[in-house]
Chimera marker file (.cmm) of the C-alpha trace (Angstrom):
<marker_set name="trace">
<marker id="1" x="11.461" y="-1.109" z="-13.263" r="1" g="1" b="0" radius="0.5"/>
<marker id="2" x="7.869" y="-2.179" z="-13.861" r="1" g="1" b="0" radius="0.5"/>
<marker id="3" x="4.500" y="-0.559" z="-13.222" r="1" g="1" b="0" radius="0.5"/>
<marker id="4" x="0.989" y="-1.828" z="-12.557" r="1" g="1" b="0" radius="0.5"/>
<marker id="5" x="-2.248" y="0.094" z="-13.180" r="1" g="1" b="0" radius="0.5"/>
<marker id="6" x="-5.448" y="0.139" z="-11.151" r="1" g="1" b="0" radius="0.5"/>
<marker id="7" x="-8.300" y="-1.311" z="-13.191" r="1" g="1" b="0" radius="0.5"/>
<marker id="8" x="-5.940" y="-3.331" z="-15.372" r="1" g="1" b="0" radius="0.5"/>
<marker id="9" x="-3.546" y="-5.231" z="-13.105" r="1" g="1" b="0" radius="0.5"/>
<marker id="10" x="-5.614" y="-5.081" z="-9.897" r="1" g="1" b="0" radius="0.5"/>
<marker id="11" x="-9.181" y="-3.992" z="-9.104" r="1" g="1" b="0" radius="0.5"/>
<marker id="12" x="-11.659" y="-3.206" z="-6.359" r="1" g="1" b="0" radius="0.5"/>
<marker id="13" x="-15.397" y="-3.533" z="-6.931" r="1" g="1" b="0" radius="0.5"/>
<marker id="14" x="-16.053" y="-0.652" z="-4.540" r="1" g="1" b="0" radius="0.5"/>
<marker id="15" x="-13.454" y="1.652" z="-6.035" r="1" g="1" b="0" radius="0.5"/>
<marker id="16" x="-11.058" y="1.715" z="-3.107" r="1" g="1" b="0" radius="0.5"/>
<marker id="17" x="-7.891" y="-0.341" z="-2.986" r="1" g="1" b="0" radius="0.5"/>
<marker id="18" x="-5.622" y="0.883" z="-0.229" r="1" g="1" b="0" radius="0.5"/>
<marker id="19" x="-3.125" y="-0.243" z="2.373" r="1" g="1" b="0" radius="0.5"/>
<marker id="20" x="-4.310" y="-0.589" z="5.946" r="1" g="1" b="0" radius="0.5"/>
<marker id="21" x="-2.949" y="2.005" z="8.368" r="1" g="1" b="0" radius="0.5"/>
<marker id="22" x="-1.334" y="-0.871" z="10.293" r="1" g="1" b="0" radius="0.5"/>
<marker id="23" x="1.093" y="-1.237" z="7.375" r="1" g="1" b="0" radius="0.5"/>
<marker id="24" x="2.771" y="2.035" z="8.395" r="1" g="1" b="0" radius="0.5"/>
<marker id="25" x="2.151" y="2.230" z="12.142" r="1" g="1" b="0" radius="0.5"/>
<marker id="26" x="1.587" y="0.054" z="15.203" r="1" g="1" b="0" radius="0.5"/>
<marker id="27" x="-1.106" y="2.187" z="16.812" r="1" g="1" b="0" radius="0.5"/>
<marker id="28" x="-4.077" y="4.375" z="16.083" r="1" g="1" b="0" radius="0.5"/>
<marker id="29" x="-2.168" y="7.463" z="15.002" r="1" g="1" b="0" radius="0.5"/>
<marker id="30" x="-4.020" y="10.320" z="13.376" r="1" g="1" b="0" radius="0.5"/>
<marker id="31" x="-3.413" y="11.655" z="9.883" r="1" g="1" b="0" radius="0.5"/>
<marker id="32" x="0.254" y="12.038" z="9.058" r="1" g="1" b="0" radius="0.5"/>
<marker id="33" x="3.227" y="10.285" z="7.477" r="1" g="1" b="0" radius="0.5"/>
<marker id="34" x="4.542" y="7.200" z="9.261" r="1" g="1" b="0" radius="0.5"/>
<marker id="35" x="7.104" y="4.450" z="8.688" r="1" g="1" b="0" radius="0.5"/>
<marker id="36" x="7.023" y="0.859" z="9.876" r="1" g="1" b="0" radius="0.5"/>
<marker id="37" x="9.593" y="-1.933" z="9.544" r="1" g="1" b="0" radius="0.5"/>
<marker id="38" x="8.050" y="-5.391" z="9.093" r="1" g="1" b="0" radius="0.5"/>
<marker id="39" x="9.484" y="-8.795" z="10.026" r="1" g="1" b="0" radius="0.5"/>
<marker id="40" x="9.439" y="-9.845" z="6.352" r="1" g="1" b="0" radius="0.5"/>
<marker id="41" x="12.027" y="-7.148" z="5.546" r="1" g="1" b="0" radius="0.5"/>
<marker id="42" x="9.722" y="-4.508" z="4.035" r="1" g="1" b="0" radius="0.5"/>
<marker id="43" x="9.936" y="-0.984" z="5.430" r="1" g="1" b="0" radius="0.5"/>
<marker id="44" x="6.791" y="0.902" z="4.439" r="1" g="1" b="0" radius="0.5"/>
<marker id="45" x="6.237" y="4.662" z="4.620" r="1" g="1" b="0" radius="0.5"/>
<marker id="46" x="2.859" y="6.183" z="3.885" r="1" g="1" b="0" radius="0.5"/>
<marker id="47" x="0.423" y="8.930" z="4.709" r="1" g="1" b="0" radius="0.5"/>
<marker id="48" x="-2.570" y="7.945" z="6.820" r="1" g="1" b="0" radius="0.5"/>
<marker id="49" x="-5.873" y="9.422" z="5.656" r="1" g="1" b="0" radius="0.5"/>
<marker id="50" x="-8.963" y="9.420" z="7.848" r="1" g="1" b="0" radius="0.5"/>
<marker id="51" x="-12.580" y="10.098" z="6.939" r="1" g="1" b="0" radius="0.5"/>
<marker id="52" x="-14.556" y="7.746" z="9.181" r="1" g="1" b="0" radius="0.5"/>
<marker id="53" x="-12.428" y="4.945" z="7.671" r="1" g="1" b="0" radius="0.5"/>
<marker id="54" x="-8.615" y="5.007" z="8.000" r="1" g="1" b="0" radius="0.5"/>
<marker id="55" x="-6.351" y="4.081" z="5.082" r="1" g="1" b="0" radius="0.5"/>
<marker id="56" x="-3.083" y="4.710" z="3.219" r="1" g="1" b="0" radius="0.5"/>
<marker id="57" x="-3.087" y="5.694" z="-0.464" r="1" g="1" b="0" radius="0.5"/>
<marker id="58" x="0.422" y="6.818" z="-1.390" r="1" g="1" b="0" radius="0.5"/>
<marker id="59" x="3.273" y="4.734" z="-0.048" r="1" g="1" b="0" radius="0.5"/>
<marker id="60" x="6.932" y="3.876" z="-0.518" r="1" g="1" b="0" radius="0.5"/>
<marker id="61" x="8.253" y="0.451" z="0.485" r="1" g="1" b="0" radius="0.5"/>
<marker id="62" x="11.811" y="-0.838" z="0.461" r="1" g="1" b="0" radius="0.5"/>
<marker id="63" x="13.195" y="-4.342" z="0.947" r="1" g="1" b="0" radius="0.5"/>
<marker id="64" x="16.954" y="-5.084" z="1.148" r="1" g="1" b="0" radius="0.5"/>
<marker id="65" x="16.625" y="-8.059" z="-1.227" r="1" g="1" b="0" radius="0.5"/>
<marker id="66" x="13.665" y="-7.200" z="-3.477" r="1" g="1" b="0" radius="0.5"/>
<marker id="67" x="14.174" y="-3.465" z="-3.881" r="1" g="1" b="0" radius="0.5"/>
<marker id="68" x="11.237" y="-1.076" z="-3.909" r="1" g="1" b="0" radius="0.5"/>
<marker id="69" x="7.493" y="-0.846" z="-4.475" r="1" g="1" b="0" radius="0.5"/>
<marker id="70" x="5.788" y="2.553" z="-4.392" r="1" g="1" b="0" radius="0.5"/>
<marker id="71" x="2.780" y="4.434" z="-5.613" r="1" g="1" b="0" radius="0.5"/>
<marker id="72" x="-0.962" y="4.300" z="-5.050" r="1" g="1" b="0" radius="0.5"/>
<marker id="73" x="-3.057" y="1.157" z="-5.580" r="1" g="1" b="0" radius="0.5"/>
<marker id="74" x="-5.883" y="3.355" z="-6.887" r="1" g="1" b="0" radius="0.5"/>
<marker id="75" x="-3.673" y="4.649" z="-9.681" r="1" g="1" b="0" radius="0.5"/>
<marker id="76" x="-0.199" y="3.328" z="-10.513" r="1" g="1" b="0" radius="0.5"/>
<marker id="77" x="2.247" y="1.243" z="-8.506" r="1" g="1" b="0" radius="0.5"/>
<marker id="78" x="5.911" y="1.032" z="-9.497" r="1" g="1" b="0" radius="0.5"/>
<marker id="79" x="8.300" y="-1.737" z="-8.487" r="1" g="1" b="0" radius="0.5"/>
<marker id="80" x="11.933" y="-2.564" z="-9.029" r="1" g="1" b="0" radius="0.5"/>
<marker id="81" x="10.848" y="-5.940" z="-10.504" r="1" g="1" b="0" radius="0.5"/>
<marker id="82" x="7.943" y="-8.362" z="-10.908" r="1" g="1" b="0" radius="0.5"/>
<marker id="83" x="9.464" y="-10.377" z="-8.089" r="1" g="1" b="0" radius="0.5"/>
<marker id="84" x="9.438" y="-7.329" z="-5.788" r="1" g="1" b="0" radius="0.5"/>
<marker id="85" x="5.801" y="-6.566" z="-6.617" r="1" g="1" b="0" radius="0.5"/>
<marker id="86" x="4.730" y="-10.188" z="-6.102" r="1" g="1" b="0" radius="0.5"/>
<marker id="87" x="6.530" y="-10.463" z="-2.761" r="1" g="1" b="0" radius="0.5"/>
<marker id="88" x="5.067" y="-7.177" z="-1.530" r="1" g="1" b="0" radius="0.5"/>
<marker id="89" x="1.539" y="-8.154" z="-2.638" r="1" g="1" b="0" radius="0.5"/>
<marker id="90" x="1.888" y="-11.560" z="-0.968" r="1" g="1" b="0" radius="0.5"/>
<marker id="91" x="2.802" y="-10.004" z="2.371" r="1" g="1" b="0" radius="0.5"/>
<marker id="92" x="0.984" y="-6.637" z="2.242" r="1" g="1" b="0" radius="0.5"/>
<marker id="93" x="-1.999" y="-7.086" z="-0.056" r="1" g="1" b="0" radius="0.5"/>
<marker id="94" x="-4.092" y="-3.918" z="-0.183" r="1" g="1" b="0" radius="0.5"/>
<marker id="95" x="-7.643" y="-3.859" z="1.156" r="1" g="1" b="0" radius="0.5"/>
<marker id="96" x="-10.559" y="-3.588" z="-1.266" r="1" g="1" b="0" radius="0.5"/>
<marker id="97" x="-13.482" y="-1.561" z="0.077" r="1" g="1" b="0" radius="0.5"/>
<marker id="98" x="-16.367" y="0.612" z="-1.070" r="1" g="1" b="0" radius="0.5"/>
<marker id="99" x="-16.244" y="4.422" z="-0.875" r="1" g="1" b="0" radius="0.5"/>
<marker id="100" x="-19.979" y="4.354" z="-0.198" r="1" g="1" b="0" radius="0.5"/>
<marker id="101" x="-19.147" y="2.895" z="3.226" r="1" g="1" b="0" radius="0.5"/>
<marker id="102" x="-17.853" y="6.283" z="4.445" r="1" g="1" b="0" radius="0.5"/>
<link id1="1" id2="2" r="1" g="1" b="0" radius="0.2"/>
<link id1="2" id2="3" r="1" g="1" b="0" radius="0.2"/>
<link id1="3" id2="4" r="1" g="1" b="0" radius="0.2"/>
<link id1="4" id2="5" r="1" g="1" b="0" radius="0.2"/>
<link id1="5" id2="6" r="1" g="1" b="0" radius="0.2"/>
<link id1="6" id2="7" r="1" g="1" b="0" radius="0.2"/>
<link id1="7" id2="8" r="1" g="1" b="0" radius="0.2"/>
<link id1="8" id2="9" r="1" g="1" b="0" radius="0.2"/>
<link id1="9" id2="10" r="1" g="1" b="0" radius="0.2"/>
<link id1="10" id2="11" r="1" g="1" b="0" radius="0.2"/>
<link id1="11" id2="12" r="1" g="1" b="0" radius="0.2"/>
<link id1="12" id2="13" r="1" g="1" b="0" radius="0.2"/>
<link id1="13" id2="14" r="1" g="1" b="0" radius="0.2"/>
<link id1="14" id2="15" r="1" g="1" b="0" radius="0.2"/>
<link id1="15" id2="16" r="1" g="1" b="0" radius="0.2"/>
<link id1="16" id2="17" r="1" g="1" b="0" radius="0.2"/>
<link id1="17" id2="18" r="1" g="1" b="0" radius="0.2"/>
<link id1="18" id2="19" r="1" g="1" b="0" radius="0.2"/>
<link id1="19" id2="20" r="1" g="1" b="0" radius="0.2"/>
<link id1="20" id2="21" r="1" g="1" b="0" radius="0.2"/>
<link id1="21" id2="22" r="1" g="1" b="0" radius="0.2"/>
<link id1="22" id2="23" r="1" g="1" b="0" radius="0.2"/>
<link id1="23" id2="24" r="1" g="1" b="0" radius="0.2"/>
<link id1="24" id2="25" r="1" g="1" b="0" radius="0.2"/>
<link id1="25" id2="26" r="1" g="1" b="0" radius="0.2"/>
<link id1="26" id2="27" r="1" g="1" b="0" radius="0.2"/>
<link id1="27" id2="28" r="1" g="1" b="0" radius="0.2"/>
<link id1="28" id2="29" r="1" g="1" b="0" radius="0.2"/>
<link id1="29" id2="30" r="1" g="1" b="0" radius="0.2"/>
<link id1="30" id2="31" r="1" g="1" b="0" radius="0.2"/>
<link id1="31" id2="32" r="1" g="1" b="0" radius="0.2"/>
<link id1="32" id2="33" r="1" g="1" b="0" radius="0.2"/>
<link id1="33" id2="34" r="1" g="1" b="0" radius="0.2"/>
<link id1="34" id2="35" r="1" g="1" b="0" radius="0.2"/>
<link id1="35" id2="36" r="1" g="1" b="0" radius="0.2"/>
<link id1="36" id2="37" r="1" g="1" b="0" radius="0.2"/>
<link id1="37" id2="38" r="1" g="1" b="0" radius="0.2"/>
<link id1="38" id2="39" r="1" g="1" b="0" radius="0.2"/>
<link id1="39" id2="40" r="1" g="1" b="0" radius="0.2"/>
<link id1="40" id2="41" r="1" g="1" b="0" radius="0.2"/>
<link id1="41" id2="42" r="1" g="1" b="0" radius="0.2"/>
<link id1="42" id2="43" r="1" g="1" b="0" radius="0.2"/>
<link id1="43" id2="44" r="1" g="1" b="0" radius="0.2"/>
<link id1="44" id2="45" r="1" g="1" b="0" radius="0.2"/>
<link id1="45" id2="46" r="1" g="1" b="0" radius="0.2"/>
<link id1="46" id2="47" r="1" g="1" b="0" radius="0.2"/>
<link id1="47" id2="48" r="1" g="1" b="0" radius="0.2"/>
<link id1="48" id2="49" r="1" g="1" b="0" radius="0.2"/>
<link id1="49" id2="50" r="1" g="1" b="0" radius="0.2"/>
<link id1="50" id2="51" r="1" g="1" b="0" radius="0.2"/>
<link id1="51" id2="52" r="1" g="1" b="0" radius="0.2"/>
<link id1="52" id2="53" r="1" g="1" b="0" radius="0.2"/>
<link id1="53" id2="54" r="1" g="1" b="0" radius="0.2"/>
<link id1="54" id2="55" r="1" g="1" b="0" radius="0.2"/>
<link id1="55" id2="56" r="1" g="1" b="0" radius="0.2"/>
<link id1="56" id2="57" r="1" g="1" b="0" radius="0.2"/>
<link id1="57" id2="58" r="1" g="1" b="0" radius="0.2"/>
<link id1="58" id2="59" r="1" g="1" b="0" radius="0.2"/>
<link id1="59" id2="60" r="1" g="1" b="0" radius="0.2"/>
<link id1="60" id2="61" r="1" g="1" b="0" radius="0.2"/>
<link id1="61" id2="62" r="1" g="1" b="0" radius="0.2"/>
<link id1="62" id2="63" r="1" g="1" b="0" radius="0.2"/>
<link id1="63" id2="64" r="1" g="1" b="0" radius="0.2"/>
<link id1="64" id2="65" r="1" g="1" b="0" radius="0.2"/>
<link id1="65" id2="66" r="1" g="1" b="0" radius="0.2"/>
<link id1="66" id2="67" r="1" g="1" b="0" radius="0.2"/>
<link id1="67" id2="68" r="1" g="1" b="0" radius="0.2"/>
<link id1="68" id2="69" r="1" g="1" b="0" radius="0.2"/>
<link id1="69" id2="70" r="1" g="1" b="0" radius="0.2"/>
<link id1="70" id2="71" r="1" g="1" b="0" radius="0.2"/>
<link id1="71" id2="72" r="1" g="1" b="0" radius="0.2"/>
<link id1="72" id2="73" r="1" g="1" b="0" radius="0.2"/>
<link id1="73" id2="74" r="1" g="1" b="0" radius="0.2"/>
<link id1="74" id2="75" r="1" g="1" b="0" radius="0.2"/>
<link id1="75" id2="76" r="1" g="1" b="0" radius="0.2"/>
<link id1="76" id2="77" r="1" g="1" b="0" radius="0.2"/>
<link id1="77" id2="78" r="1" g="1" b="0" radius="0.2"/>
<link id1="78" id2="79" r="1" g="1" b="0" radius="0.2"/>
<link id1="79" id2="80" r="1" g="1" b="0" radius="0.2"/>
<link id1="80" id2="81" r="1" g="1" b="0" radius="0.2"/>
<link id1="81" id2="82" r="1" g="1" b="0" radius="0.2"/>
<link id1="82" id2="83" r="1" g="1" b="0" radius="0.2"/>
<link id1="83" id2="84" r="1" g="1" b="0" radius="0.2"/>
<link id1="84" id2="85" r="1" g="1" b="0" radius="0.2"/>
<link id1="85" id2="86" r="1" g="1" b="0" radius="0.2"/>
<link id1="86" id2="87" r="1" g="1" b="0" radius="0.2"/>
<link id1="87" id2="88" r="1" g="1" b="0" radius="0.2"/>
<link id1="88" id2="89" r="1" g="1" b="0" radius="0.2"/>
<link id1="89" id2="90" r="1" g="1" b="0" radius="0.2"/>
<link id1="90" id2="91" r="1" g="1" b="0" radius="0.2"/>
<link id1="91" id2="92" r="1" g="1" b="0" radius="0.2"/>
<link id1="92" id2="93" r="1" g="1" b="0" radius="0.2"/>
<link id1="93" id2="94" r="1" g="1" b="0" radius="0.2"/>
<link id1="94" id2="95" r="1" g="1" b="0" radius="0.2"/>
<link id1="95" id2="96" r="1" g="1" b="0" radius="0.2"/>
<link id1="96" id2="97" r="1" g="1" b="0" radius="0.2"/>
<link id1="97" id2="98" r="1" g="1" b="0" radius="0.2"/>
<link id1="98" id2="99" r="1" g="1" b="0" radius="0.2"/>
<link id1="99" id2="100" r="1" g="1" b="0" radius="0.2"/>
<link id1="100" id2="101" r="1" g="1" b="0" radius="0.2"/>
<link id1="101" id2="102" r="1" g="1" b="0" radius="0.2"/>
</marker_set>
């Protein structure tokens, strides 16, 4: 298992680095925990947060080949391997945005 830290391994100039709500749902659901299976094999579960802007902080993702990636891109993200983290990032890169926007 490996881990990556916000501010060291990935950054956001505005302070926010989060998954889009579309990573865990197909629609415009309100706050709550949702799960979505993606065509690339990742199944992502996360809690949608809404405060003018909609985002996902904490998440758990599983892939049948790569294993898991989970955590919070504004803190620490854990992965079963570097390969799992790289594949997840390639297909589900978090959004960087500024908290001042909300």
